[in-house]
C-alpha positions as CSV (number, residue, x, y, z in Angstrom):
1,M,153.6,-35.1,-101.8
2,T,152.3,-32.3,-104.2
3,T,151.4,-29.1,-102.5
4,P,147.6,-28.4,-102.7
5,A,146.6,-25.5,-104.9
6,L,144.3,-24.4,-102.1
7,E,144.0,-25.4,-98.4
8,L,141.5,-24.4,-95.8
9,I,142.5,-24.9,-92.1
10,G,139.9,-24.6,-89.5
11,L,137.8,-21.9,-91.1
12,R,135.0,-20.5,-89.0
13,K,132.6,-17.6,-89.5
14,A,129.6,-16.5,-87.4
15,F,127.1,-13.8,-88.0
16,G,125.8,-13.0,-84.5
17,D,124.6,-16.2,-83.0
18,F,124.4,-18.0,-86.3
19,V,127.5,-20.1,-87.2
20,A,127.7,-20.2,-91.0
21,V,131.0,-22.0,-91.3
22,D,132.2,-24.2,-88.4
23,D,135.8,-25.4,-88.4
24,V,136.0,-26.4,-92.1
25,S,139.3,-27.9,-93.3
26,L,140.0,-29.3,-96.7
27,A,142.7,-29.4,-99.4
28,V,142.2,-28.9,-103.2
29,P,144.8,-30.9,-105.1
30,A,146.6,-29.0,-107.9
31,G,145.4,-29.7,-111.4
32,T,142.1,-31.2,-110.4
33,V,138.4,-30.3,-110.3
34,F,137.1,-30.0,-106.8
35,G,133.4,-29.7,-105.9
36,L,132.3,-27.8,-102.9
37,L,128.9,-29.4,-102.3
38,G,126.0,-29.0,-100.0
39,P,122.4,-28.0,-99.7
40,N,121.4,-24.3,-100.1
41,G,122.4,-22.5,-96.9
42,A,125.1,-25.0,-96.0
43,G,127.9,-22.4,-96.0
44,K,129.4,-22.8,-99.4
45,T,129.2,-19.2,-100.5
46,T,130.5,-18.0,-97.1
47,T,133.4,-20.3,-97.4
48,I,134.2,-19.0,-100.9
49,R,134.0,-15.4,-99.8
50,M,136.5,-16.1,-97.1
51,I,138.8,-17.7,-99.6
52,M,138.6,-14.6,-101.8
53,D,139.1,-12.3,-98.7
54,I,135.7,-10.6,-99.3
55,I,134.8,-11.4,-95.7
56,A,137.3,-12.2,-92.9
57,P,137.1,-15.5,-91.1
58,D,136.7,-15.4,-87.3
59,A,139.3,-18.2,-87.1
60,G,141.3,-20.4,-89.4
61,E,143.6,-19.9,-92.4
62,V,143.6,-20.0,-96.2
63,L,146.7,-21.2,-98.0
64,L,147.4,-20.8,-101.7
65,A,150.1,-23.0,-103.1
66,G,151.2,-23.9,-99.6
67,R,151.6,-20.4,-98.2
68,P,149.2,-18.0,-96.4
69,R,147.0,-16.2,-98.9
70,R,148.0,-12.6,-99.7
71,R,145.8,-10.1,-101.3
72,E,148.0,-9.8,-104.4
73,D,147.7,-13.6,-104.9
74,L,144.0,-13.2,-105.6
75,E,144.6,-11.1,-108.7
76,R,145.8,-14.4,-110.3
77,V,142.6,-16.3,-109.3
78,G,139.6,-16.5,-111.6
79,Y,136.5,-15.9,-109.6
80,L,132.9,-16.1,-110.7
81,P,130.6,-15.1,-107.7
82,E,127.1,-16.4,-107.2
83,E,125.8,-12.8,-107.4
84,R,126.9,-11.8,-110.8
85,G,128.0,-8.3,-111.6
86,L,128.6,-6.5,-114.9
87,Y,129.3,-2.9,-116.0
88,R,126.1,-2.8,-117.9
89,R,126.7,0.5,-119.8
90,M,130.1,-0.5,-121.1
91,T,130.4,-2.1,-124.5
92,V,131.1,-5.9,-124.4
93,G,134.6,-5.5,-125.8
94,D,135.6,-2.7,-123.4
95,H,134.1,-4.6,-120.5
96,L,136.3,-7.7,-121.1
97,A,139.4,-5.6,-121.8
98,F,138.8,-3.7,-118.5
99,L,138.5,-6.9,-116.5
100,G,141.7,-8.1,-118.1
101,E,143.5,-5.0,-117.0
102,L,142.1,-5.3,-113.5
103,H,143.9,-8.7,-113.4
104,G,147.2,-7.1,-114.4
105,L,147.2,-7.5,-118.2
106,A,148.7,-4.6,-120.3
107,H,146.0,-2.7,-122.2
108,R,147.1,-4.1,-125.6
109,E,147.1,-7.7,-124.4
110,A,143.8,-7.3,-122.6
111,V,142.2,-6.0,-125.8
112,A,143.7,-8.9,-127.8
113,R,142.5,-11.5,-125.4
114,A,139.0,-9.9,-125.2
115,G,138.8,-10.2,-129.0
116,R,139.8,-13.9,-128.9
117,W,137.3,-14.7,-126.2
118,L,134.5,-12.9,-128.1
119,E,135.4,-15.0,-131.2
120,R,135.4,-18.2,-129.2
121,L,132.1,-17.5,-127.5
122,G,130.3,-16.4,-130.7
123,L,130.1,-12.8,-129.5
124,A,132.4,-11.0,-131.9
125,D,129.6,-9.3,-133.7
126,R,128.4,-7.9,-130.4
127,A,131.7,-6.4,-129.3
128,Q,130.4,-2.8,-129.7
129,R,127.0,-3.5,-128.1
130,K,126.4,-2.4,-124.6
131,V,126.3,-5.2,-122.0
132,E,122.8,-4.3,-121.0
133,E,121.6,-4.9,-124.5
134,L,122.5,-8.6,-124.4
135,S,120.2,-11.3,-123.3
136,K,120.8,-12.9,-119.9
137,G,122.4,-16.0,-121.5
138,L,124.8,-13.9,-123.5
139,Q,125.7,-11.8,-120.4
140,Q,126.5,-15.1,-118.7
141,K,129.0,-15.8,-121.5
142,V,130.6,-12.4,-121.0
143,Q,131.0,-13.2,-117.3
144,I,132.6,-16.5,-118.0
145,A,135.1,-14.8,-120.4
146,G,135.8,-12.2,-117.8
147,T,136.6,-14.9,-115.2
148,L,139.1,-16.6,-117.5
149,I,140.6,-13.8,-119.5
150,H,143.8,-13.6,-117.5
151,E,144.3,-17.4,-117.8
152,P,144.3,-18.1,-114.0
153,Q,145.9,-21.2,-112.6
154,L,143.2,-21.4,-109.9
155,V,139.5,-20.9,-110.9
156,I,136.8,-20.5,-108.2
157,L,133.2,-20.6,-109.3
158,D,130.2,-20.2,-107.1
159,E,127.1,-22.0,-108.6
160,P,128.5,-21.5,-112.1
161,F,125.7,-23.2,-114.0
162,S,122.9,-21.2,-112.4
163,G,121.0,-19.4,-115.1
164,L,122.8,-21.1,-118.0
165,D,120.7,-22.7,-120.7
166,P,121.7,-26.3,-121.7
167,I,123.8,-25.2,-124.7
168,N,125.8,-22.8,-122.6
169,Q,126.2,-25.4,-119.8
170,V,127.8,-27.7,-122.3
171,L,130.1,-24.9,-123.5
172,F,131.1,-24.1,-119.9
173,K,131.8,-27.7,-119.1
174,D,134.0,-28.0,-122.2
175,L,136.0,-24.9,-121.0
176,L,136.4,-26.5,-117.6
177,A,137.6,-29.8,-119.1
178,E,140.1,-27.9,-121.3
179,Y,141.4,-26.0,-118.3
180,R,141.8,-29.2,-116.3
181,Q,143.7,-30.8,-119.2
182,E,146.1,-27.8,-119.1
183,G,146.9,-28.6,-115.4
184,R,144.9,-25.8,-113.9
185,T,142.8,-26.2,-110.7
186,I,139.1,-25.6,-110.5
187,L,136.9,-25.3,-107.4
188,F,133.2,-24.9,-107.9
189,S,130.3,-24.9,-105.6
190,T,126.9,-26.5,-106.4
191,H,124.0,-28.2,-104.8
192,V,123.3,-30.2,-108.0
193,M,124.9,-33.6,-107.6
194,E,124.6,-34.7,-111.2
195,Q,126.9,-31.9,-112.3
196,A,129.5,-32.6,-109.6
197,E,129.5,-36.4,-110.3
198,K,130.3,-35.8,-114.0
199,L,133.0,-33.1,-113.5
200,C,134.8,-33.6,-110.1
201,D,137.9,-35.5,-109.2
202,S,137.4,-34.7,-105.5
203,I,134.7,-33.2,-103.3
204,G,134.0,-31.5,-100.0
205,L,130.5,-31.9,-98.7
206,I,129.4,-29.2,-96.3
207,S,126.2,-29.5,-94.2
208,Q,125.1,-26.9,-91.6
209,G,128.5,-25.2,-91.9
210,R,130.6,-28.3,-91.3
211,A,132.6,-30.5,-93.7
212,V,131.1,-33.9,-93.3
213,L,132.7,-35.7,-96.3
214,V,136.0,-34.8,-98.0
215,G,138.2,-36.7,-100.4
216,E,138.7,-38.2,-103.8
217,L,135.3,-38.9,-105.4
218,A,136.2,-42.3,-106.8
219,E,137.5,-43.5,-103.4
220,I,134.4,-42.1,-101.6
221,K,132.2,-44.0,-104.0
222,R,134.2,-47.2,-103.6
223,R,134.1,-46.9,-99.8
224,E,130.3,-46.2,-99.7
225,G,129.6,-48.8,-102.3
226,S,131.1,-51.6,-100.2
227,N,127.9,-51.4,-98.1
228,S,125.5,-50.3,-100.7
229,Y,123.1,-52.8,-102.3
230,R,120.6,-52.6,-105.1
231,L,117.3,-54.3,-104.4
232,V,114.6,-55.1,-106.9
233,A,111.6,-56.9,-105.4
234,D,107.9,-57.1,-105.2
235,G,106.3,-56.5,-101.8
236,P,106.4,-54.0,-98.9
237,L,109.8,-52.4,-99.5
238,D,109.3,-50.1,-96.5
239,R,109.6,-53.2,-94.2
240,T,113.3,-53.6,-95.2
241,A,114.2,-50.8,-92.8
242,G,113.5,-53.2,-89.9
243,V,115.8,-56.0,-91.1
244,A,118.8,-56.6,-88.9
245,G,121.9,-55.3,-90.6
246,V,120.1,-52.7,-92.7
247,A,121.2,-49.2,-91.7
248,E,119.2,-47.2,-94.2
249,V,116.8,-47.7,-97.0
250,V,116.2,-45.3,-100.0
251,V,113.1,-46.4,-102.0
252,D,112.9,-45.3,-105.6
253,P,109.5,-43.5,-105.7
254,R,109.4,-43.7,-109.5
255,S,109.4,-47.5,-109.8
256,G,107.8,-48.9,-106.6
257,D,109.9,-52.1,-106.8
258,R,113.5,-50.7,-106.4
259,A,115.4,-49.5,-103.4
260,R,119.0,-48.9,-102.3
261,L,120.0,-50.5,-99.0
262,F,122.9,-49.3,-97.0
263,L,124.1,-52.1,-94.7
264,A,125.8,-51.7,-91.4
265,P,129.6,-52.1,-91.5
266,D,129.4,-55.5,-89.7
267,A,126.3,-56.8,-91.6
268,D,126.3,-60.1,-93.4
269,P,124.8,-59.5,-96.9
270,A,123.8,-63.2,-97.1
271,A,121.9,-63.0,-93.8
272,V,120.2,-59.8,-94.9
273,L,119.1,-61.5,-98.2
274,R,117.7,-64.5,-96.2
275,A,115.6,-62.1,-94.2
276,L,114.4,-60.2,-97.2
277,V,113.1,-63.3,-99.0
278,G,110.9,-64.0,-96.0
279,F,108.5,-61.2,-97.0
280,L,109.6,-60.0,-100.5
281,A,109.7,-61.6,-103.9
282,V,113.4,-60.7,-104.6
283,R,114.4,-60.4,-108.2
284,D,117.8,-58.7,-107.7
285,F,120.1,-58.1,-104.8
286,R,123.6,-57.0,-105.5
287,S,126.4,-54.7,-104.3
288,E,126.4,-51.5,-106.4
289,E,128.3,-48.3,-106.4
290,P,125.9,-45.5,-105.2
291,A,125.3,-42.3,-107.1
292,L,126.8,-39.2,-105.6
293,E,123.3,-37.9,-104.9
294,E,122.6,-40.9,-102.7
295,I,125.9,-40.5,-100.8
296,F,125.0,-36.8,-100.4
297,V,121.6,-37.5,-98.9
298,K,123.0,-40.1,-96.6
299,A,125.9,-37.9,-95.4
300,V,123.6,-35.0,-94.7
301,R,121.2,-37.2,-92.8
302,D,124.0,-38.7,-90.7
303,A,125.4,-35.3,-89.9
304,A,122.0,-33.8,-88.8
């Protein structure tokens, strides 16, 4: 079995009486994209800060490549924090070269890589401009380049798409796809399920500080999809919640005639359908793989 690039074992962190992260354990497979998902305030950023040794856990352990994390190991990690920080009075070129040197690159190599990144991101003509003179979007590009300039094998990104315009979101996604193809490992946090569904191989869903759903995304969707049914019907869809065998109903508010039904594990779909046609004009009822957002909402509700 391949050693995970990153493993968390029983991480816990409290601030006074508030438990921000409560016994979180998960493994990030090497060479994959892993989404650390959850609502705002779920504990994602606190978890990442413990991984990066910015704050110390009250309990638990962080392993990198199968061994306890050491401070020097973090120099080889690419980290983009949620609260961005730039040396605003430095020139763009000097800023990137400086970040490269902080990650162990020799000065000449850091300057060369900074130049290549500026070319790639369309910022070469701004190399001698001060960072503070750039627009917010261009500053985001500089931060992305600074995260990746030392070509880390593990990249950790906290809400990386926050503040990026659509064009730069596409650029960043292309960079992440390229890194994954090169066999590097990417962990990023987000509360936007659409982004995670398109990019992630595996996910860890955190709710109220606890990991409530962890695993390969395709397998999770297959498992959840075995009891997920698409319903298209005319009539009082809200009454479907009272049908025997229906565990949960998510009505599409945009259509008025569509809903997702999550059946109980032992439910008989045929029996459920017979009950539905008693008060609905059913046009479609079929098993269907749920969207990640639906899985997310259900998991959070179940964990509450």
